[in-house]
VEXDREN-2710 file (C-alpha; in Angstrom, 1 decimal):
% VEXDREN-2710
k/r/px/py/pz
1/MET/-1.9/-24.3/9.0
2/PRO/-3.2/-22.4/6.0
3/SER/-4.5/-24.4/3.1
4/LEU/-2.0/-24.8/0.3
5/PRO/-2.7/-23.2/-3.1
6/PRO/-3.4/-25.4/-6.0
7/VAL/-0.2/-26.3/-8.0
8/THR/-0.9/-26.0/-11.6
9/GLY/-0.1/-29.0/-13.8
10/LEU/0.6/-31.8/-11.4
11/CYS/-2.4/-33.9/-12.3
12/ALA/-3.4/-32.1/-15.6
13/ALA/-3.1/-33.3/-19.2
14/PRO/0.3/-33.5/-20.8
15/ASP/2.0/-30.3/-22.1
16/SER/1.1/-31.2/-25.7
17/ALA/-2.6/-31.3/-26.5
18/ALA/-1.8/-34.3/-28.8
19/PRO/-1.8/-37.9/-27.5
20/GLN/1.7/-38.8/-26.3
21/PRO/3.1/-41.8/-28.2
22/HIS/4.5/-44.5/-26.0
23/ARG/8.2/-45.1/-26.4
24/PRO/10.3/-47.2/-24.0
25/ILE/13.2/-45.9/-21.9
26/ARG/14.3/-49.4/-22.8
27/PRO/12.1/-52.4/-23.3
28/GLY/10.3/-53.1/-20.0
29/VAL/11.3/-50.0/-18.0
30/ALA/8.6/-47.7/-19.3
31/HIS/6.0/-50.4/-19.0
32/ALA/7.0/-50.9/-15.4
33/ILE/6.9/-47.2/-14.6
34/ALA/3.5/-46.9/-16.3
35/ALA/2.1/-49.9/-14.4
36/LEU/3.3/-48.4/-11.1
37/LEU/1.9/-45.0/-11.8
38/LEU/-1.4/-46.5/-12.7
39/VAL/-1.9/-47.4/-9.1
40/GLY/-0.7/-43.9/-8.0
41/SER/-2.9/-41.0/-7.0
42/CYS/-2.6/-39.1/-10.3
43/SER/-4.5/-41.0/-12.9
44/GLY/-3.9/-38.4/-15.5
45/LEU/-0.2/-38.9/-15.2
46/ALA/-0.6/-42.7/-15.4
47/ASN/-2.8/-42.5/-18.4
48/ALA/-0.4/-40.2/-20.2
49/GLN/2.4/-42.6/-19.7
50/SER/0.5/-45.8/-20.6
51/ALA/-1.5/-44.6/-23.6
52/PRO/-1.1/-46.8/-26.8
53/GLU/1.0/-45.3/-29.5
54/ARG/-0.9/-43.1/-31.8
55/VAL/0.5/-40.8/-34.6
56/PRO/-0.4/-37.2/-34.3
57/ALA/-2.1/-35.9/-37.5
58/ASN/-0.3/-32.6/-37.5
59/PRO/3.3/-33.0/-38.6
60/GLN/4.6/-30.2/-36.4
61/VAL/2.8/-31.7/-33.3
62/ARG/4.2/-35.1/-34.2
63/ALA/7.7/-33.8/-34.5
64/ALA/7.4/-32.1/-31.1
65/ALA/6.1/-35.3/-29.6
66/ASP/8.8/-37.4/-31.2
67/ALA/11.4/-34.9/-29.9
68/ARG/10.1/-35.1/-26.4
69/VAL/10.0/-38.9/-26.4
70/SER/13.5/-39.1/-27.9
71/SER/14.8/-36.9/-25.1
72/LEU/13.8/-39.5/-22.5
73/PRO/16.9/-41.3/-21.1
74/GLU/17.8/-44.8/-21.8
75/VAL/17.9/-46.7/-18.5
76/GLU/18.2/-50.4/-18.0
77/LEU/15.5/-52.0/-15.8
78/SER/17.7/-53.6/-13.1
79/PRO/16.2/-55.6/-10.3
80/GLN/17.2/-52.9/-7.9
81/LEU/15.4/-50.2/-9.9
82/LEU/12.3/-52.3/-10.2
83/PHE/12.3/-53.0/-6.5
84/GLN/12.7/-49.3/-5.6
85/LEU/9.8/-48.3/-7.9
86/LEU/7.6/-51.0/-6.4
87/ALA/8.6/-50.0/-2.8
88/ALA/7.9/-46.3/-3.5
89/GLU/4.5/-46.9/-4.9
90/ILE/3.5/-49.4/-2.2
91/ALA/4.6/-46.8/0.4
92/ALA/2.5/-44.2/-1.4
93/GLN/-0.6/-46.4/-1.3
94/ARG/-0.1/-46.9/2.4
95/GLY/-0.1/-43.2/3.0
96/GLU/3.7/-42.9/3.5
97/THR/3.9/-40.2/0.8
98/GLY/6.9/-38.5/2.2
99/SER/9.0/-41.6/2.0
100/ALA/7.7/-42.4/-1.5
101/ALA/8.5/-38.9/-2.7
102/ALA/12.1/-39.2/-1.4
103/THR/12.6/-42.5/-3.3
104/TYR/11.2/-41.1/-6.5
105/LEU/13.4/-38.0/-6.2
106/SER/16.5/-40.2/-5.7
107/LEU/15.5/-42.3/-8.8
108/ALA/14.8/-39.2/-10.9
109/ARG/18.3/-37.8/-10.0
110/ARG/19.9/-41.1/-11.0
111/THR/17.9/-41.8/-14.2
112/ARG/17.2/-38.2/-15.3
113/ASP/13.6/-39.3/-16.2
114/PRO/11.2/-36.3/-15.9
115/ARG/8.2/-38.5/-15.1
116/LEU/9.9/-39.7/-11.9
117/ALA/10.7/-36.1/-10.9
118/ARG/7.1/-35.1/-11.6
119/ARG/5.8/-38.1/-9.5
120/SER/8.1/-37.1/-6.6
121/ALA/6.8/-33.5/-6.7
122/GLU/3.2/-34.8/-6.7
123/LEU/3.8/-37.1/-3.7
124/ALA/5.7/-34.5/-1.7
125/LEU/2.8/-32.1/-2.2
126/ALA/0.4/-34.7/-0.9
127/ALA/2.7/-35.0/2.1
128/ARG/2.6/-31.2/2.6
129/ALA/6.4/-31.2/2.2
130/LEU/6.6/-28.0/0.1
131/ASP/10.4/-27.7/0.2
132/ARG/10.8/-31.2/-1.1
133/ALA/8.1/-30.7/-3.7
134/LEU/9.9/-27.6/-4.9
135/THR/13.2/-29.5/-5.2
136/ALA/11.5/-32.2/-7.2
137/ALA/9.7/-29.7/-9.5
138/ARG/13.0/-27.8/-10.1
139/LEU/14.6/-31.1/-11.1
140/TRP/11.7/-31.8/-13.4
141/ALA/12.0/-28.4/-15.1
142/GLU/15.8/-28.9/-15.4
143/ILE/15.4/-32.3/-17.1
144/GLU/12.5/-31.1/-19.2
145/PRO/13.1/-27.3/-19.8
146/ASP/10.5/-27.0/-22.5
147/SER/7.7/-28.3/-20.3
148/ARG/5.2/-25.5/-19.5
149/MET/3.6/-27.7/-16.8
150/ALA/7.0/-28.1/-15.0
151/ALA/7.6/-24.3/-15.2
152/GLN/4.1/-23.5/-13.8
153/THR/4.6/-26.0/-11.0
154/VAL/8.0/-24.5/-10.0
155/GLU/6.4/-21.0/-10.0
156/ALA/3.4/-22.0/-7.9
157/LEU/5.5/-23.8/-5.4
158/GLN/8.1/-21.0/-5.1
159/LEU/5.2/-18.6/-4.5
160/SER/3.6/-20.8/-1.9
161/THR/6.9/-21.2/0.0
162/GLY/7.6/-17.5/-0.1
163/ALA/10.5/-17.7/-2.6
164/ILE/9.3/-14.7/-4.7
165/ALA/12.7/-13.0/-5.4
166/PRO/14.1/-15.7/-7.7
167/LEU/10.9/-15.5/-9.8
168/GLU/11.1/-11.8/-10.5
169/PRO/13.3/-11.9/-13.6
170/MET/11.1/-14.5/-15.2
171/LEU/7.9/-12.6/-14.4
172/ARG/9.4/-9.4/-15.8
173/GLU/10.4/-11.2/-19.0
174/ARG/6.8/-12.5/-19.2
175/LEU/5.4/-9.0/-19.0
176/ASP/7.9/-7.8/-21.6
177/THR/6.7/-10.4/-24.0
178/ALA/3.1/-9.5/-23.3
179/ARG/3.9/-5.8/-23.8
180/ARG/5.3/-6.6/-27.3
181/GLU/2.3/-8.8/-28.2
182/GLY/-0.3/-6.3/-26.9
183/LYS/-1.5/-8.7/-24.2
184/LEU/-0.8/-6.8/-21.0
185/ALA/-4.3/-7.0/-19.6
186/GLU/-4.2/-10.9/-19.7
187/ALA/-0.6/-10.9/-18.4
188/TYR/-1.4/-8.7/-15.4
189/GLU/-4.5/-10.8/-14.5
190/ALA/-2.4/-14.0/-14.5
191/LEU/0.4/-12.2/-12.5
192/GLN/-2.1/-11.0/-9.9
193/THR/-3.4/-14.5/-9.5
194/SER/0.1/-15.9/-9.0
195/LEU/1.3/-13.3/-6.5
196/LEU/-1.9/-13.6/-4.4
197/ARG/-0.6/-17.1/-3.6
198/ALA/2.4/-15.8/-1.9
199/PRO/2.3/-16.0/2.0
200/ASP/4.0/-12.7/2.5
201/LYS/1.5/-10.3/0.8
202/LYS/3.6/-7.2/1.6
203/GLN/6.6/-8.7/-0.2
204/ALA/4.2/-9.6/-3.1
205/LEU/3.1/-6.0/-3.2
206/ALA/6.6/-4.7/-3.5
207/VAL/7.3/-7.2/-6.3
208/MET/4.2/-6.1/-8.1
209/GLU/5.0/-2.5/-7.8
210/ARG/8.5/-3.0/-9.3
211/LEU/7.1/-5.2/-12.2
212/ALA/4.3/-2.7/-13.0
213/SER/6.4/0.5/-12.9
214/PRO/6.6/0.7/-16.7
215/ASP/2.8/0.4/-17.1
216/ALA/1.5/3.2/-14.8
217/GLY/-0.9/4.2/-17.6
218/VAL/-2.4/0.7/-18.0
219/PRO/-5.6/0.2/-16.0
220/ALA/-4.9/-3.6/-15.6
221/ALA/-1.5/-2.9/-14.0
222/ARG/-3.1/-0.5/-11.5
223/MET/-5.9/-2.9/-10.7
224/ALA/-3.3/-5.7/-10.2
225/ILE/-1.4/-3.5/-7.7
226/ALA/-4.8/-2.7/-6.0
227/ALA/-5.6/-6.4/-5.6
228/ILE/-2.3/-7.2/-4.0
229/ALA/-2.5/-4.1/-1.8
230/HIS/-5.9/-5.2/-0.6
231/ALA/-4.6/-8.7/0.2
232/ALA/-1.7/-7.0/2.1
233/GLU/-4.4/-4.9/4.1
234/ALA/-3.1/-1.7/2.6
235/PHE/-6.6/-0.6/2.0
236/ASP/-6.0/3.1/1.3
237/ARG/-3.4/2.1/-1.3
238/ALA/-5.8/-0.4/-2.9
239/ALA/-8.5/2.3/-3.1
240/ALA/-6.0/4.9/-4.6
241/GLU/-4.8/2.5/-7.3
242/SER/-8.3/1.4/-8.3
243/LEU/-9.5/5.0/-8.5
244/ALA/-6.5/5.8/-10.8
245/ALA/-7.5/2.8/-13.0
246/LEU/-11.1/4.1/-13.1
247/GLY/-9.9/7.5/-14.2
248/MET/-8.2/5.8/-17.2
249/ALA/-11.2/3.7/-18.0
250/PRO/-14.2/5.6/-16.6
251/ASN/-16.8/3.4/-18.2
252/ASP/-15.4/0.0/-17.2
253/GLU/-18.0/-1.5/-14.9
254/SER/-15.8/-4.2/-13.4
255/ILE/-13.2/-1.6/-12.4
256/ALA/-15.9/0.6/-10.9
257/VAL/-17.3/-2.2/-8.8
258/GLN/-13.9/-3.3/-7.6
259/ALA/-12.9/0.4/-6.9
260/ALA/-16.0/0.8/-4.8
261/ARG/-15.2/-2.4/-2.8
262/TYR/-11.7/-1.1/-2.1
263/ALA/-13.0/2.4/-1.2
264/SER/-15.5/1.0/1.2
265/LEU/-12.6/-0.6/3.2
266/SER/-10.4/2.4/3.1
267/SER/-10.3/5.3/5.5
268/ALA/-12.8/7.1/3.3
269/GLY/-15.4/4.5/4.1
270/ARG/-18.6/3.3/2.6
271/ALA/-19.9/6.8/1.9
272/SER/-17.1/7.3/-0.7
273/ALA/-17.9/3.9/-2.3
274/VAL/-21.6/4.9/-2.6
275/THR/-20.7/8.2/-4.2
276/LEU/-18.3/6.5/-6.6
277/LEU/-21.0/4.1/-7.8
278/GLU/-23.7/6.7/-8.0
279/THR/-21.4/8.8/-10.2
280/PHE/-20.6/5.8/-12.4
281/LEU/-24.3/5.0/-12.8
282/GLU/-25.0/8.5/-13.9
283/ARG/-22.7/7.7/-16.9
284/GLN/-23.7/4.1/-17.3
285/PRO/-27.3/3.7/-16.0
286/ARG/-27.7/0.2/-17.6
287/SER/-24.9/-1.3/-15.5
288/ILE/-26.5/-4.1/-13.6
289/GLU/-23.5/-5.2/-11.6
290/ALA/-22.7/-1.7/-10.4
291/ARG/-26.3/-1.1/-9.4
292/TYR/-26.4/-4.3/-7.5
293/ALA/-23.2/-3.4/-5.7
294/LEU/-24.7/0.0/-4.9
295/GLY/-27.8/-1.6/-3.5
296/ARG/-25.8/-3.8/-1.2
297/LEU/-23.6/-1.0/0.0
298/LEU/-26.6/1.2/0.8
299/ALA/-28.2/-1.7/2.8
300/GLN/-24.9/-2.2/4.7
301/SER/-24.8/1.5/5.5
302/GLY/-28.2/1.2/7.2
303/ARG/-30.1/2.7/4.2
304/SER/-32.2/-0.4/3.6
305/ASN/-35.0/1.3/1.7
306/ASP/-32.6/3.1/-0.6
307/GLY/-30.8/-0.2/-1.1
308/ARG/-34.0/-2.0/-2.0
309/THR/-34.8/0.8/-4.5
310/GLN/-31.6/0.2/-6.3
311/LEU/-32.0/-3.5/-6.4
312/GLU/-35.6/-3.2/-7.7
313/LEU/-34.3/-1.0/-10.5
314/ALA/-31.7/-3.7/-11.3
315/LEU/-34.4/-6.4/-11.2
316/LYS/-36.5/-4.5/-13.7
317/GLN/-33.6/-4.7/-16.1
318/GLU/-32.9/-8.4/-15.3
319/PRO/-36.1/-9.9/-13.9
320/ASP/-34.6/-13.4/-13.7
321/ASN/-31.3/-12.5/-12.0
322/PRO/-31.0/-15.0/-9.1
323/ALA/-28.5/-12.9/-7.1
324/ILE/-30.7/-9.8/-7.1
325/LEU/-33.8/-11.9/-6.1
326/PHE/-32.0/-13.5/-3.2
327/THR/-30.5/-10.3/-1.9
328/LEU/-33.9/-8.6/-2.1
329/ALA/-35.3/-11.5/-0.1
330/GLN/-32.6/-11.1/2.6
331/LEU/-33.3/-7.3/2.8
332/SER/-37.0/-7.9/3.1
333/ALA/-36.6/-10.4/5.9
334/GLN/-34.2/-8.2/7.8
335/SER/-36.6/-5.3/7.6
336/GLY/-39.5/-7.4/9.0
337/GLN/-41.3/-8.1/5.7
338/PRO/-41.4/-11.9/5.5
339/ALA/-44.2/-12.0/2.9
340/ALA/-42.1/-9.9/0.5
341/ALA/-39.1/-12.1/1.2
342/GLN/-41.1/-15.2/0.5
343/ALA/-42.3/-13.8/-2.8
344/TYR/-38.8/-13.1/-4.0
345/LEU/-37.7/-16.5/-3.0
346/ARG/-40.6/-18.2/-4.8
347/ARG/-39.6/-16.3/-7.9
348/TYR/-36.0/-17.5/-7.4
349/VAL/-36.9/-21.2/-7.1
350/GLU/-39.3/-21.0/-10.0
351/LEU/-36.8/-19.5/-12.4
352/PRO/-36.3/-21.5/-15.7
353/ALA/-34.1/-24.5/-15.4
354/ASP/-31.5/-23.1/-17.8
355/ILE/-30.7/-20.2/-15.4
356/GLN/-27.7/-21.3/-13.4
357/ARG/-28.2/-21.0/-9.6
358/ASP/-28.3/-23.2/-6.5
359/ASN/-31.9/-23.6/-5.2
360/ALA/-30.8/-25.1/-1.9
361/PRO/-30.2/-21.8/0.0
362/ALA/-33.5/-20.4/-1.2
363/LEU/-35.4/-23.5/-0.2
364/LEU/-33.8/-23.5/3.2
365/PHE/-34.6/-19.8/3.6
366/LEU/-38.3/-20.4/2.6
367/GLY/-38.4/-23.2/5.2
368/GLN/-37.0/-20.8/7.9
369/LEU/-39.6/-18.2/7.1
370/ALA/-42.4/-20.7/7.3
371/GLU/-41.0/-22.1/10.5
372/GLU/-40.8/-18.6/12.1
373/ALA/-44.4/-18.1/11.2
374/LYS/-45.3/-21.5/12.9
375/ARG/-46.4/-23.0/9.6
376/PHE/-44.6/-26.2/10.3
377/ASP/-46.1/-28.4/7.6
378/GLU/-45.2/-25.8/5.0
379/ALA/-41.7/-25.5/6.4
380/ILE/-41.2/-29.3/6.3
381/ALA/-42.3/-29.3/2.6
382/TRP/-39.6/-26.7/1.8
383/TYR/-36.9/-28.5/3.8
384/SER/-37.7/-31.8/2.1
385/ARG/-36.9/-30.3/-1.3
386/VAL/-33.2/-29.6/-0.3
387/GLU/-31.6/-32.8/-1.5
388/SER/-28.0/-31.9/-2.1
389/GLY/-25.3/-29.4/-1.3
390/GLU/-24.0/-28.0/2.0
391/GLN/-27.5/-27.0/3.1
392/ALA/-28.9/-30.6/2.8
393/ILE/-27.9/-31.7/6.3
394/VAL/-29.2/-28.5/7.9
395/ALA/-32.5/-28.9/6.1
396/LEU/-32.8/-32.5/7.1
397/MET/-32.2/-31.7/10.8
398/ARG/-34.7/-28.8/10.7
399/HIS/-37.2/-31.2/9.0
400/ALA/-36.7/-33.7/11.8
401/ILE/-36.9/-31.2/14.6
402/LEU/-40.2/-29.9/13.3
403/LEU/-41.6/-33.4/13.1
404/GLY/-40.7/-33.7/16.7
405/ARG/-42.6/-30.5/17.5
406/LEU/-45.6/-32.0/15.8
407/LYS/-45.3/-35.0/18.2
408/ARG/-44.1/-37.3/15.4
409/ILE/-41.1/-38.4/17.4
410/ASP/-40.5/-41.8/15.9
411/GLU/-40.8/-40.5/12.4
412/ALA/-38.3/-37.7/13.2
413/ARG/-35.8/-40.1/14.7
414/ALA/-36.1/-42.5/11.7
415/LEU/-35.4/-39.6/9.3
416/LEU/-32.2/-38.8/11.1
417/ARG/-31.0/-42.3/11.5
418/GLU/-31.6/-43.1/7.8
419/ALA/-29.7/-40.0/6.7
420/ASN/-26.5/-40.6/4.7
421/ALA/-23.8/-38.8/6.8
422/THR/-20.6/-38.3/4.9
423/SER/-18.3/-37.3/7.8
424/ALA/-17.9/-37.7/11.5
425/ARG/-18.9/-34.0/11.9
426/GLU/-22.2/-34.7/10.1
427/ARG/-22.9/-37.8/12.2
428/SER/-22.4/-35.9/15.4
429/ARG/-24.8/-33.2/14.1
430/LEU/-27.5/-35.8/13.4
431/VAL/-27.0/-37.2/16.9
432/SER/-27.3/-33.7/18.4
433/ALA/-30.6/-33.1/16.4
434/GLU/-32.0/-36.4/17.7
435/ALA/-31.1/-35.5/21.3
436/GLN/-32.7/-32.1/20.8
437/ILE/-36.0/-33.7/19.6
438/LEU/-36.0/-36.0/22.7
439/ARG/-35.1/-33.1/25.0
440/GLU/-37.9/-30.9/23.7
441/ALA/-40.3/-33.8/24.2
442/GLY/-39.2/-34.0/27.9
443/ARG/-37.5/-37.3/27.4
444/TYR/-34.2/-36.3/29.1
445/ALA/-32.9/-39.7/29.9
446/ASP/-33.4/-40.9/26.3
447/ALA/-31.6/-37.8/25.0
448/PHE/-28.7/-38.5/27.3
449/LYS/-28.5/-42.1/26.2
450/VAL/-28.5/-41.2/22.5
451/ILE/-25.5/-38.9/23.0
452/ASP/-23.8/-41.3/25.5
453/ASP/-24.0/-44.1/22.9
454/ALA/-22.6/-41.8/20.1
455/LEU/-19.8/-40.6/22.3
456/ALA/-18.7/-44.2/22.9
457/ARG/-18.2/-44.4/19.2
458/GLN/-16.6/-40.9/18.8
459/PRO/-15.1/-40.2/22.2
460/ASP/-13.2/-37.1/21.2
461/GLU/-15.9/-35.3/19.1
462/PRO/-16.1/-31.7/20.5
463/ASP/-19.8/-31.2/19.6
464/LEU/-20.8/-34.5/21.2
465/LEU/-18.8/-33.7/24.4
466/TYR/-20.7/-30.4/24.7
467/ASP/-24.1/-31.9/24.1
468/HIS/-23.2/-34.8/26.4
469/ALA/-22.7/-32.3/29.2
470/MET/-25.9/-30.4/28.5
471/ALA/-27.9/-33.7/28.4
472/ALA/-26.2/-34.8/31.7
473/GLU/-27.4/-31.5/33.3
474/LYS/-31.0/-32.3/32.5
475/ILE/-30.8/-35.6/34.5
476/ASN/-28.8/-34.0/37.3
477/ARG/-25.6/-35.9/36.4
478/LEU/-23.2/-33.1/37.3
479/ASP/-20.2/-35.4/37.6
480/VAL/-20.7/-36.4/33.9
481/LEU/-21.3/-32.8/32.9
482/GLU/-18.0/-31.6/34.5
483/THR/-16.0/-34.5/33.1
484/SER/-17.2/-33.9/29.6
485/LEU/-16.7/-30.2/29.7
486/ARG/-13.2/-30.4/31.2
487/LYS/-12.3/-32.9/28.5
488/LEU/-13.6/-30.5/25.9
489/ILE/-11.7/-27.6/27.4
490/GLY/-8.5/-29.7/27.4
491/ALA/-9.0/-30.5/23.7
492/ARG/-10.3/-27.0/22.7
493/PRO/-8.9/-24.4/25.2
494/ASP/-10.6/-21.7/23.0
495/HIS/-14.1/-23.1/23.4
496/ALA/-15.7/-20.2/25.2
497/HIS/-19.1/-22.0/25.7
498/ALA/-17.5/-24.9/27.5
499/TYR/-16.1/-22.6/30.2
500/ASN/-19.4/-20.8/30.3
501/ALA/-21.5/-23.9/30.6
502/LEU/-19.5/-25.3/33.5
503/GLY/-19.3/-21.9/35.2
504/TYR/-23.1/-21.2/34.8
505/THR/-24.0/-24.7/36.0
506/LEU/-22.0/-24.3/39.2
507/ALA/-23.4/-20.8/39.7
508/ASP/-27.0/-21.8/39.1
509/ARG/-26.6/-24.4/41.9
510/GLY/-24.7/-22.1/44.2
511/LEU/-21.6/-24.3/44.1
512/ARG/-17.9/-23.2/44.1
513/LEU/-18.9/-19.7/43.2
514/ASP/-15.2/-18.4/43.1
515/GLU/-14.4/-21.1/40.5
516/ALA/-17.7/-20.5/38.6
517/GLN/-16.9/-16.8/38.2
518/SER/-13.3/-17.6/37.1
519/LEU/-14.6/-19.9/34.4
520/ILE/-17.1/-17.4/33.2
521/GLU/-14.5/-14.6/33.2
522/LYS/-12.3/-16.9/30.9
523/ALA/-15.3/-17.4/28.6
524/LEU/-15.8/-13.6/28.4
525/GLN/-12.2/-13.1/27.5
526/LEU/-12.7/-15.4/24.5
527/ALA/-16.1/-14.0/23.5
528/PRO/-16.7/-10.6/25.2
529/ASP/-19.9/-9.7/23.4
530/ASP/-21.7/-13.1/23.7
531/ALA/-25.1/-12.5/25.3
532/GLN/-25.2/-16.0/26.8
533/ILE/-21.9/-15.5/28.6
534/LEU/-22.9/-12.0/29.7
535/ASP/-26.0/-13.5/31.2
536/SER/-23.9/-16.1/33.0
537/MET/-21.7/-13.4/34.5
538/GLY/-24.7/-11.5/35.7
539/TRP/-26.1/-14.7/37.2
540/VAL/-23.0/-15.6/39.1
541/LEU/-22.8/-12.0/40.5
542/PHE/-26.5/-12.3/41.5
543/ARG/-25.6/-15.6/43.3
544/ARG/-22.8/-13.8/45.1
545/GLY/-25.1/-10.9/46.2
546/ASP/-23.7/-8.2/43.9
547/LEU/-27.1/-7.1/42.6
548/GLU/-25.9/-3.9/40.9
549/GLY/-23.1/-5.7/39.1
550/ALA/-25.5/-8.5/38.2
551/ILE/-28.1/-6.1/36.7
552/ARG/-25.3/-4.3/34.7
553/TYR/-24.3/-7.5/32.9
554/LEU/-27.9/-8.8/32.6
555/ARG/-29.1/-5.6/31.0
556/LYS/-26.2/-5.7/28.5
557/ALA/-27.1/-9.3/27.7
558/TYR/-30.8/-8.6/27.3
559/GLU/-30.2/-5.6/25.0
560/SER/-27.9/-7.7/22.9
561/ASN/-30.3/-10.7/22.7
562/PRO/-33.7/-10.4/24.4
563/GLU/-34.1/-14.1/25.1
564/VAL/-36.7/-15.2/27.6
565/ASP/-34.2/-17.0/29.8
566/ILE/-32.2/-13.8/30.1
567/ALA/-35.4/-11.9/30.8
568/ALA/-36.1/-14.3/33.7
569/HIS/-32.7/-13.6/35.2
570/LEU/-32.8/-9.8/34.7
571/GLY/-36.3/-9.7/36.2
572/GLU/-35.3/-11.7/39.3
573/ALA/-32.3/-9.4/39.9
574/LEU/-34.5/-6.3/39.5
575/TRP/-37.1/-7.8/41.8
576/LYS/-34.5/-8.6/44.5
577/LEU/-33.3/-5.0/44.3
578/GLY/-36.8/-3.6/44.8
579/LYS/-37.5/-2.6/41.2
580/GLN/-40.6/-4.8/41.0
581/ASP/-42.6/-2.8/38.4
582/GLU/-39.7/-3.0/35.9
583/ALA/-39.3/-6.7/36.7
584/ARG/-43.0/-7.4/36.1
585/ALA/-42.9/-5.5/32.8
586/ILE/-39.9/-7.5/31.5
587/TRP/-41.5/-10.8/32.6
588/ARG/-44.8/-9.9/31.1
589/ASP/-43.2/-9.2/27.7
590/ALA/-41.2/-12.4/27.9
591/HIS/-44.3/-14.5/28.8
592/GLN/-46.2/-13.1/25.9
593/ARG/-43.4/-14.1/23.6
594/GLU/-42.8/-17.6/25.0
595/PRO/-45.4/-18.6/27.6
596/GLY/-44.1/-22.2/28.0
597/ASN/-40.5/-21.2/28.8
598/GLU/-39.3/-23.4/31.6
599/THR/-36.8/-21.0/33.2
600/LEU/-39.4/-18.2/33.3
601/ARG/-42.1/-20.5/34.7
602/GLU/-39.9/-21.7/37.5
603/THR/-38.8/-18.2/38.4
604/LEU/-42.3/-16.8/38.6
605/SER/-43.5/-19.9/40.6
606/ARG/-40.6/-19.6/43.1
607/LEU/-41.2/-15.9/43.6
608/ASN/-45.0/-16.5/43.7
609/VAL/-45.5/-13.9/40.9
610/SER/-48.1/-13.9/38.2
611/PRO/-46.9/-12.8/34.7
END
């Protein structure tokens, strides 16, 4: 289910910027409501309702606040009303938000209190009951027609539920007001943001086209249409609209960059986007964002050197721009220049503290570069500096794995076990890393036990089920391997590697080859270009005696990803077919790259061949 868009206003400050004076519905009722809402999920709402009475300094603000409070209904706090309020809030605290929302909506209808309608909308949204949330928000707006927050909530919910048509007159009126006030650019930006929330992007595009028809000569209107067209995957239309806007504002950098983005996705392709930005930069050579976009487009088009040239020009203008430094590091690494990549990344992490950026991705990148160069101590030093953010758990695992490779197994395991995992997913990743360390150390039984123990605590965790099967294979527990993989396939029928692992294991041992091939064929349907799965298909065909078919799949796998395990399989198929010189050449290259590879060593030993 797609994530829901944020609904403006539900947990924000009150409509008026001034403090809201506390006035009772009747003595006792407002205090009861405030106390109940204090234990609710929206502390902003609770605080607004329970704030001590203060007099706004501005007479106009005070008058508006008094008018709002005086509009609250007078309702007697009966035992039944108090019981329903308590029951609703207790239900909400227990997670029964749908039931609580229904009770609050019923009470709001009876009392005509906008606070209860607002609370109902909030709880219904928490329960993902959008229709009920919209009903409550409409009641809130009906009771409190001057509330901007209520109106925004209704608008956001109608858009998220696909009810765009009823909003069109209101949106048109908003544009008419902006047109009179000379604020069309801001209005179109807000309208674009709103319509992008709609689930039916084609319908949203049609609405935007109708609303923007009077403003064909306004760049903001054309760019708003372009944004909605892009979201609706009408890429040529998006490109045409943005180009029209650029024609009206030829020196607007933001329009040029967006127009290039849309053009690159259109039928005209990246070449047209490159030309557009090159032309723009002839007029505006100091435009950093446009030059940065041009550099990235050139690199994506296979012109890495030209892309780096543009990015270097941009960097000369802004030597401390973190985005440019990081992109140059990526391009340098991709073009086989790790020293240059490292230099850019060092500049990135050494930027002054007042330059906003996240150092974690750069530190992780520096660690990876050092690790690839076998400078493990240096890599550990970089990884240990990643202390927060999404990359922290990745850096910690790489740190531990490198400690394992340096034979510091106990230290590595302690690092992982002392880590503060914040979710089941993170806990399973830490377990997988510990098992990998033990497996690389040849301690296969210990690796299996680590995962087996973790799986007892998280029996349905997909990653643990897969790792459990792989660990079981290493200790020849094929019954456990098959049980775990079949459970994983049952829970995740789109898990290509589960089918592949089971099929390959059967094929590698010459067991149930018909079934093995069927499993690998299913994996290929799910991931047709995966090198590991292509290798498995080649290997099962080899086991069945179809050497030509095997070599066809194994060559494709090796061309896609020249891993040493795949090289061992391809070489053996070629050897069996009589192409021994080619097999030796493939094995020799693989041995030079990874002389300790277990699969290659076993293959050469079994065939009595020297690398």
